[in-house]
C-alpha positions as CSV (number, residue, x, y, z in Angstrom):
1,X,0.0,0.0,0.0
2,X,1.4,3.3,-1.0
3,X,1.9,6.1,1.5
4,X,-0.5,8.3,-0.4
5,X,-3.2,5.6,-0.1
6,X,-2.5,5.2,3.6
7,X,-2.8,9.0,4.1
8,X,-6.1,9.0,2.3
9,X,-7.5,6.2,4.4
10,X,-6.4,8.0,7.6
11,X,-7.9,11.2,6.3
12,X,-11.2,9.5,5.6
13,X,-11.3,8.0,9.1
14,X,-10.5,11.4,10.6
15,X,-13.4,13.0,8.6
16,X,-15.8,10.2,9.6
17,X,-15.1,10.4,13.3
18,X,-15.1,14.1,13.3
19,X,-18.5,14.5,11.6
20,X,-20.1,11.8,13.7
21,X,-18.8,13.4,17.0
22,X,-18.9,17.1,16.2
23,X,-21.7,17.5,13.6
24,X,-24.3,14.8,13.7
25,X,-25.4,15.5,17.3
26,X,-25.9,19.3,16.5
27,X,-27.1,19.1,12.9
28,X,-30.8,19.3,13.7
29,X,-30.3,22.5,15.6
30,X,-28.3,23.9,12.8
31,X,-31.1,23.1,10.4
32,X,-33.6,24.9,12.6
33,X,-31.3,27.9,12.9
34,X,-30.4,27.9,9.2
35,X,-26.7,28.4,10.1
36,X,-23.8,26.3,11.4
37,X,-22.3,27.4,14.7
38,X,-19.0,29.3,14.2
39,X,-17.4,27.2,16.9
40,X,-17.8,24.2,14.6
41,X,-15.7,25.9,11.9
42,X,-12.9,26.3,14.5
43,X,-13.0,22.6,15.3
44,X,-13.0,21.7,11.6
45,X,-10.0,23.8,11.1
46,X,-8.2,22.1,14.0
47,X,-8.8,18.8,12.2
48,X,-7.3,20.0,9.0
49,X,-10.6,19.9,7.0
50,X,-10.4,23.5,5.8
51,X,-7.9,24.8,3.3
52,X,-7.2,21.4,1.8
53,X,-4.3,21.9,-0.7
54,X,-3.1,25.1,0.8
55,X,0.6,25.3,1.6
56,X,1.3,24.3,5.2
57,X,3.1,27.6,5.9
58,X,-0.3,29.2,5.7
59,X,-1.9,26.6,7.9
60,X,-3.2,24.3,5.1
61,X,-2.8,20.6,4.8
62,X,-0.8,20.8,1.6
63,X,-2.7,18.0,-0.1
64,X,-2.7,18.9,-3.8
65,X,-4.6,15.7,-4.9
66,X,-8.3,16.5,-5.4
67,X,-9.2,13.1,-4.0
68,X,-8.9,14.5,-0.5
69,X,-11.7,17.0,-1.3
70,X,-13.6,14.0,-2.7
71,X,-13.2,12.1,0.5
72,X,-14.3,15.1,2.6
73,X,-17.5,15.4,0.5
74,X,-18.3,11.7,0.6
75,X,-18.0,11.7,4.4
76,X,-20.2,14.8,4.6
77,X,-22.9,13.1,2.6
78,X,-22.5,9.8,4.5
79,X,-23.0,11.7,7.8
80,X,-25.9,13.7,6.5
81,X,-24.1,17.0,7.2
82,X,-24.7,20.1,5.1
83,X,-22.1,20.2,2.3
84,X,-22.3,23.5,0.3
85,X,-20.8,25.7,3.1
86,X,-17.6,23.6,3.3
87,X,-17.3,23.3,-0.5
88,X,-17.8,27.0,-1.1
89,X,-15.3,27.9,1.6
90,X,-12.6,25.5,0.4
91,X,-13.1,26.3,-3.3
92,X,-12.7,30.1,-2.6
93,X,-9.5,29.3,-0.8
94,X,-8.1,26.9,-3.4
95,X,-9.3,28.4,-6.7
96,X,-8.8,32.1,-6.0
97,X,-6.9,33.2,-3.0
98,X,-4.3,30.4,-2.9
99,X,-3.9,30.4,-6.7
100,X,-4.3,34.0,-7.6
101,X,-3.5,36.0,-4.5
102,X,-0.4,37.9,-3.8
103,X,2.0,36.8,-1.0
104,X,0.7,39.6,1.2
105,X,-2.9,38.5,0.6
106,X,-2.1,34.9,1.3
107,X,-0.4,35.8,4.6
108,X,-3.3,38.2,5.5
109,X,-6.2,35.8,4.8
110,X,-5.2,32.1,4.5
111,X,-4.2,31.3,8.1
112,X,-7.6,32.5,9.4
113,X,-9.5,30.7,6.6
114,X,-7.6,27.4,7.1
115,X,-8.1,27.6,10.9
116,X,-11.8,28.4,10.7
117,X,-11.4,31.7,12.5
118,X,-12.8,33.3,9.3
119,X,-15.3,32.0,6.8
120,X,-15.2,32.6,3.0
121,X,-17.9,33.0,0.4
122,X,-18.1,33.8,-3.3
123,X,-20.7,36.3,-4.5
124,X,-21.6,36.4,-8.2
125,X,-25.4,36.0,-8.5
126,X,-27.6,39.1,-8.3
127,X,-31.3,39.6,-8.0
128,X,-31.5,40.1,-11.8
129,X,-29.4,37.0,-12.7
130,X,-26.1,35.3,-12.4
131,X,-25.3,32.9,-15.3
132,X,-24.7,35.8,-17.7
133,X,-21.8,37.7,-16.2
134,X,-22.2,40.4,-18.7
135,X,-25.5,41.3,-17.1
136,X,-24.1,41.8,-13.6
137,X,-24.9,45.3,-12.2
138,X,-22.7,45.6,-9.1
139,X,-20.1,48.3,-9.9
140,X,-16.8,49.3,-8.4
141,X,-15.6,52.8,-9.2
142,X,-11.8,53.5,-8.8
143,X,-11.2,56.3,-6.3
144,X,-7.7,57.1,-4.9
145,X,-6.3,53.7,-4.3
146,X,-9.7,52.1,-3.6
147,X,-13.0,51.1,-5.1
148,X,-16.4,52.5,-4.3
149,X,-18.7,49.5,-4.6
150,X,-22.5,49.7,-5.1
151,X,-24.9,46.9,-5.9
152,X,-26.5,43.7,-4.6
153,X,-25.8,40.0,-4.5
154,X,-28.4,37.2,-4.0
155,X,-28.6,33.6,-2.8
156,X,-25.0,33.6,-1.5
157,X,-23.8,30.5,0.3
158,X,-22.1,31.4,3.6
159,X,-23.4,34.9,3.0
160,X,-24.6,35.3,6.6
161,X,-21.5,33.8,8.3
162,X,-18.9,35.0,5.8
163,X,-16.0,37.2,7.0
164,X,-14.5,37.4,3.5
165,X,-16.6,37.6,0.3
166,X,-14.9,37.2,-3.1
167,X,-17.2,39.5,-5.0
168,X,-17.6,39.9,-8.8
169,X,-17.9,43.6,-9.7
170,X,-17.9,45.6,-12.9
171,X,-14.9,48.0,-13.3
172,X,-14.0,50.1,-16.3
173,X,-11.1,48.8,-18.3
174,X,-8.6,50.9,-20.3
175,X,-11.0,50.7,-23.3
176,X,-13.6,52.3,-21.0
177,X,-15.8,49.3,-21.4
178,X,-17.0,47.7,-18.1
179,X,-15.3,44.4,-17.4
180,X,-15.4,41.9,-14.4
181,X,-13.0,42.2,-11.5
182,X,-12.7,40.3,-8.3
183,X,-12.6,42.1,-4.9
184,X,-12.5,40.5,-1.4
185,X,-14.9,42.5,0.7
186,X,-14.5,41.9,4.4
187,X,-17.1,41.8,7.2
188,X,-17.4,45.1,8.9
189,X,-16.5,47.3,5.9
190,X,-18.7,50.4,6.0
191,X,-21.6,50.1,3.6
192,X,-21.4,46.3,3.4
193,X,-24.6,44.6,4.7
194,X,-25.2,40.9,5.1
195,X,-28.8,39.8,5.2
196,X,-30.4,37.2,7.5
197,X,-30.4,33.5,6.4
198,X,-33.0,32.8,3.7
199,X,-35.6,30.1,4.1
200,X,-34.8,27.5,1.4
201,X,-36.4,24.3,0.4
202,X,-33.3,22.3,1.3
203,X,-29.8,22.4,2.7
204,X,-31.3,24.3,5.7
205,X,-28.1,24.4,7.7
206,X,-26.2,26.0,4.8
207,X,-26.6,29.7,5.5
208,X,-27.7,31.6,2.4
209,X,-28.3,35.3,2.3
210,X,-28.5,38.5,0.2
211,X,-25.7,41.0,0.3
212,X,-25.8,44.7,-0.4
213,X,-23.1,47.3,-1.0
214,X,-23.8,51.0,-0.6
215,X,-20.9,53.3,-1.2
216,X,-18.7,50.6,0.2
217,X,-15.0,51.6,0.1
218,X,-12.7,48.7,-0.6
219,X,-8.9,49.0,-0.8
220,X,-7.3,48.0,-4.1
221,X,-5.1,45.8,-2.1
222,X,-8.2,43.6,-1.8
223,X,-8.4,43.0,-5.5
224,X,-7.6,39.4,-6.6
225,X,-5.4,39.4,-9.7
226,X,-5.5,42.1,-12.4
227,X,-8.3,44.6,-12.9
228,X,-10.9,43.5,-15.6
229,X,-9.6,39.9,-15.6
230,X,-12.3,38.5,-13.4
231,X,-14.1,36.7,-16.2
232,X,-10.9,34.9,-17.1
233,X,-10.3,34.0,-13.4
234,X,-13.8,32.6,-13.0
235,X,-13.2,30.4,-16.1
236,X,-10.0,29.1,-14.3
237,X,-12.0,28.4,-11.1
238,X,-15.1,26.9,-12.8
239,X,-13.7,23.4,-13.3
240,X,-13.1,22.9,-9.6
241,X,-16.5,24.4,-8.6
242,X,-18.3,22.1,-11.0
243,X,-16.2,19.1,-10.0
244,X,-17.2,19.8,-6.4
245,X,-20.9,19.9,-7.3
246,X,-20.5,16.7,-9.3
247,X,-18.8,15.0,-6.3
248,X,-21.9,15.9,-4.2
249,X,-24.1,14.5,-6.9
250,X,-22.5,11.1,-7.2
251,X,-22.0,10.7,-3.4
252,X,-25.6,11.6,-2.8
253,X,-26.9,9.3,-5.6
254,X,-24.9,6.4,-4.2
255,X,-26.3,7.1,-0.7
256,X,-29.8,7.2,-2.0
257,X,-29.5,3.9,-3.8
258,X,-27.9,2.2,-0.8
259,X,-30.8,3.2,1.5
260,X,-33.4,2.3,-1.1
261,X,-31.9,-1.1,-2.0
262,X,-32.0,-2.0,1.7
263,X,-35.6,-0.8,1.9
264,X,-36.6,-2.7,-1.2
265,X,-35.3,-5.9,0.2
266,X,-37.3,-5.6,3.5
267,X,-40.5,-3.7,2.7
268,X,-43.2,-6.1,1.6
269,X,-46.3,-5.7,-0.5
270,X,-48.7,-8.4,-1.6
271,X,-46.6,-10.9,0.3
272,X,-43.2,-10.2,-1.2
273,X,-40.4,-7.6,-1.0
274,X,-41.1,-4.6,-3.2
275,X,-37.7,-5.0,-4.8
276,X,-38.7,-8.4,-6.2
277,X,-41.3,-6.8,-8.5
278,X,-39.8,-6.6,-12.0
279,X,-40.6,-2.9,-12.5
280,X,-38.8,-2.0,-9.3
281,X,-36.0,-4.4,-9.9
282,X,-35.3,-3.1,-13.4
283,X,-35.6,0.5,-12.2
284,X,-33.0,0.0,-9.5
285,X,-30.7,-2.1,-11.8
286,X,-30.7,0.7,-14.4
287,X,-30.0,3.5,-11.9
288,X,-27.3,1.4,-10.2
289,X,-25.6,0.9,-13.5
290,X,-25.8,4.6,-14.6
291,X,-24.5,5.8,-11.2
292,X,-21.5,3.4,-11.5
293,X,-20.8,4.7,-15.0
294,X,-21.1,8.3,-13.9
295,X,-18.7,7.5,-11.0
296,X,-16.1,6.3,-13.5
297,X,-16.5,9.5,-15.5
298,X,-16.2,11.6,-12.3
299,X,-13.0,9.8,-11.4
300,X,-11.6,10.4,-14.9
301,X,-12.3,14.1,-14.6
302,X,-10.6,14.1,-11.1
303,X,-7.5,12.6,-12.7
304,X,-7.6,15.2,-15.4
305,X,-8.0,18.0,-12.8
306,X,-5.1,16.7,-10.8
307,X,-3.0,16.8,-14.0
308,X,-4.2,20.4,-14.8
309,X,-6.1,19.0,-17.9
310,X,-9.7,19.3,-16.9
311,X,-11.3,21.6,-19.6
312,X,-14.3,23.8,-19.0
313,X,-16.3,21.7,-21.4
314,X,-15.6,18.4,-19.6
315,X,-16.4,20.2,-16.3
316,X,-19.7,21.2,-17.8
317,X,-20.4,17.7,-19.1
318,X,-19.7,16.1,-15.7
319,X,-21.7,18.7,-13.9
320,X,-24.7,18.2,-16.2
321,X,-24.5,14.4,-16.2
322,X,-24.1,13.9,-12.5
323,X,-26.6,16.4,-11.2
324,X,-29.4,15.5,-13.6
325,X,-28.8,11.8,-12.6
326,X,-28.8,12.7,-8.9
327,X,-32.3,14.4,-9.3
328,X,-33.6,11.4,-11.2
329,X,-32.3,8.9,-8.6
330,X,-33.7,11.0,-5.8
331,X,-37.1,11.1,-7.4
332,X,-37.2,7.3,-8.1
333,X,-36.0,6.4,-4.6
334,X,-38.5,8.7,-2.9
335,X,-41.3,7.1,-5.1
336,X,-40.2,3.6,-4.0
337,X,-40.3,4.7,-0.3
338,X,-43.9,5.9,-0.7
339,X,-45.4,7.9,2.1
340,X,-42.6,7.0,4.4
341,X,-40.1,8.8,2.2
342,X,-42.3,11.9,2.1
343,X,-42.0,12.5,5.9
344,X,-40.0,15.4,7.1
345,X,-37.7,13.2,9.3
346,X,-37.0,10.8,6.4
347,X,-33.4,10.7,5.2
348,X,-34.7,9.9,1.7
349,X,-36.9,12.9,1.8
350,X,-34.1,15.2,3.0
351,X,-31.8,13.9,0.3
352,X,-34.5,14.4,-2.3
353,X,-35.1,18.0,-1.2
354,X,-31.4,18.8,-1.1
355,X,-30.8,17.3,-4.5
356,X,-33.1,19.6,-6.4
357,X,-30.8,22.7,-6.3
358,X,-27.9,20.8,-7.8
359,X,-29.1,21.4,-11.4
360,X,-29.5,25.1,-10.6
361,X,-26.4,26.5,-8.8
362,X,-22.9,26.5,-10.2
363,X,-24.5,27.0,-13.6
364,X,-27.9,25.6,-14.6
365,X,-28.3,22.5,-16.6
366,X,-29.4,24.7,-19.5
367,X,-26.3,26.8,-19.3
368,X,-24.2,23.6,-19.2
369,X,-25.9,22.3,-22.4
370,X,-25.5,25.6,-24.1
371,X,-21.8,25.6,-23.3
372,X,-21.3,21.9,-24.4
373,X,-23.3,22.6,-27.6
374,X,-21.2,25.6,-28.6
375,X,-18.1,23.5,-28.1
376,X,-19.4,21.2,-30.8
377,X,-19.6,24.0,-33.2
378,X,-23.4,24.3,-33.0
């Protein structure tokens, strides 16, 4: 057994024990409060679950292999713990600050983000839309070494808890045409307001809120990368974001099937297990096969990502394929559970509800298909 494999096994065990001890007993409260306690973030940081891949000199674990992030997500889903908040936090760290930040920015932000003392969010979507970055309205006007930011962001994961928000803003380029730039806007900045957690259909413990900026003065030292290059930077970060969502999709689909297969073997109707009826047996056989095939494709994409070869098109393909499949699996599994699956305290019901947003955030399925179609020359 290689040392890398041993390290991954140890990491999985550490994640499993941590979530069972530090998250599961409190998760129902977090669901009611629509937010995870900040103390939990500190404990997660102490266990090395935040800032995966970040250089150890900044407090990260230094694991460059994406399979560590895969393991973290699998264990979150297995434990029934809300996933988007962790993924959003770690993706902001890995895709933007760690990759694009200056040495000063890394020293200023990464230790607190890796330790859980501060929480990160990424803010792109606005009340008027989000998939079309050209239509974003939040503006940042350059003024004496700073930017004056005005605008709104909507449905932001970690928006309520966030201490650092990587924010997409419109700035004027040298050609005088507005272009996208990335600013880190910090909690407590005058004119920056974070709304209360929104009431969502699912992922209740994942705090989501609206943000507003009113004459919000942000130092240019908080800009990530070059001015007007935000669109390009988002393209660089999209493969990881969509890979993260795909990881949630496959992990959830596998969990749904495992629960449903056990139920189908024990729940009886007309004197026999419901899984023995041909229509149910064939349904589960098809879903099981398709999920296994999708897992192979996901792992292929992970290998490409680790090698720096995962294209935006393949990231779109895997995101579309896995999330659409997750929604279908969730619907079929709920149907097989009948009324029992529709109960609020049902794990199947919770997974079904959480699944629905997967084809929406991170780029809708329609946007994925548009992107894939255009790559084919259509």
